[in-house]
C-alpha positions in Angstrom: 0.0 0.0 0.0 2.8 2.4 0.9 4.6 1.7 -2.4 1.4 2.4 -4.3 1.1 5.8 -2.5 4.7 6.6 -3.3 4.2 5.6 -6.9 1.1 7.8 -7.3 2.7 10.8 -5.6 6.0 10.6 -7.6 4.0 10.0 -10.9 1.7 13.0 -10.2 4.8 15.2 -9.5 6.5 14.0 -12.7 3.4 14.5 -14.8 2.5 18.0 -13.5 6.1 19.1 -13.6 6.5 17.8 -17.2 3.5 19.8 -18.4 5.1 23.0 -17.0 8.5 22.0 -18.4 7.1 21.3 -21.8 5.2 24.5 -21.9 8.3 26.5 -21.0 10.4 24.7 -23.6 7.7 25.3 -26.3 7.3 28.9 -25.3 11.1 29.5 -25.5 11.4 28.0 -28.9 9.5 30.7 -30.8 12.1 33.4 -30.6 14.6 32.3 -33.3 13.6 32.9 -36.9 16.8 31.4 -38.5 16.9 27.8 -39.7 19.4 25.7 -37.8 22.4 24.2 -39.5 22.9 20.4 -39.3 24.8 20.4 -36.0 22.1 22.6 -34.4 19.3 20.5 -35.8 20.7 17.3 -34.3 21.1 19.2 -31.0 17.5 20.4 -31.1 16.4 16.9 -31.9 18.0 15.7 -28.7 17.1 18.7 -26.6 14.3 19.7 -26.4 12.9 17.1 -28.9 14.0 13.9 -27.1 13.3 15.5 -23.7 9.7 16.4 -24.6 9.1 13.0 -26.3 10.4 11.2 -23.2 8.2 13.2 -20.9 5.1 12.6 -23.0 5.8 8.9 -23.2 6.4 9.0 -19.4 2.7 10.0 -18.9 1.8 6.5 -20.0 4.9 4.4 -19.4 6.9 6.0 -16.7 10.1 3.9 -16.8 10.5 4.0 -20.6 9.8 7.8 -20.7 12.3 8.5 -17.9 14.9 6.4 -19.8 14.3 8.3 -23.0 14.5 11.7 -21.3 17.8 10.9 -19.5 19.4 9.2 -22.6 18.4 12.2 -24.7 20.0 14.6 -22.2 23.2 12.5 -22.1 23.3 12.3 -25.9 22.8 16.0 -26.1 25.7 16.7 -23.8 27.9 14.3 -25.8 26.8 15.8 -29.1 27.4 19.3 -28.0 30.8 18.5 -26.5 32.2 16.8 -29.6 30.3 18.6 -32.4 28.7 21.7 -31.0 31.7 23.6 -29.8 31.9 22.5 -26.2 30.1 21.2 -23.2 26.9 23.1 -22.5 27.2 25.4 -19.5 24.6 26.3 -16.9 22.1 24.1 -15.1 19.1 24.7 -17.3 19.5 21.6 -19.6 19.8 19.4 -16.6 17.0 21.1 -14.7 14.5 20.7 -17.5 15.4 17.0 -17.8 15.3 16.3 -14.0 11.7 15.2 -14.3 13.0 12.2 -16.2 14.4 11.0 -12.9 11.0 11.3 -11.3 9.4 9.2 -14.2 12.2 6.7 -13.7 11.5 6.5 -9.9 7.7 6.2 -10.6 8.4 3.4 -13.0 10.7 1.6 -10.6 8.2 1.9 -7.7 5.5 0.5 -10.0 7.7 -2.5 -10.9 8.6 -3.0 -7.2 4.9 -3.1 -6.3 4.1 -5.5 -9.1 6.9 -7.8 -8.2 5.9 -7.6 -4.6 2.4 -8.8 -5.4 0.6 -5.7 -4.1 -1.0 -5.0 -7.4 
């Protein structure tokens, strides 16, 4: 019962937070009128593209959505470091992706309750 309560709470936090995060990411993407070059396009595919996709998948499948969000963030950091001119600075990329950890925790708690026989 306690694991179910934890799962529902973490899932609710992740879902509500992801709606706010996605809204901020979408609102921030309207300022640039120039088309990105190939390197920038790949970076945008990973962040915010992969991050938003992972969060939206997390609304239905928490564990998979959390994994997609965090893998997209890691791939974005690697891509920018090797092809985009250097490691991205500032906490903002990580902070927007932090909800992926909550989706991962919700998915893990759901698996634990299923394996434990409480569901």
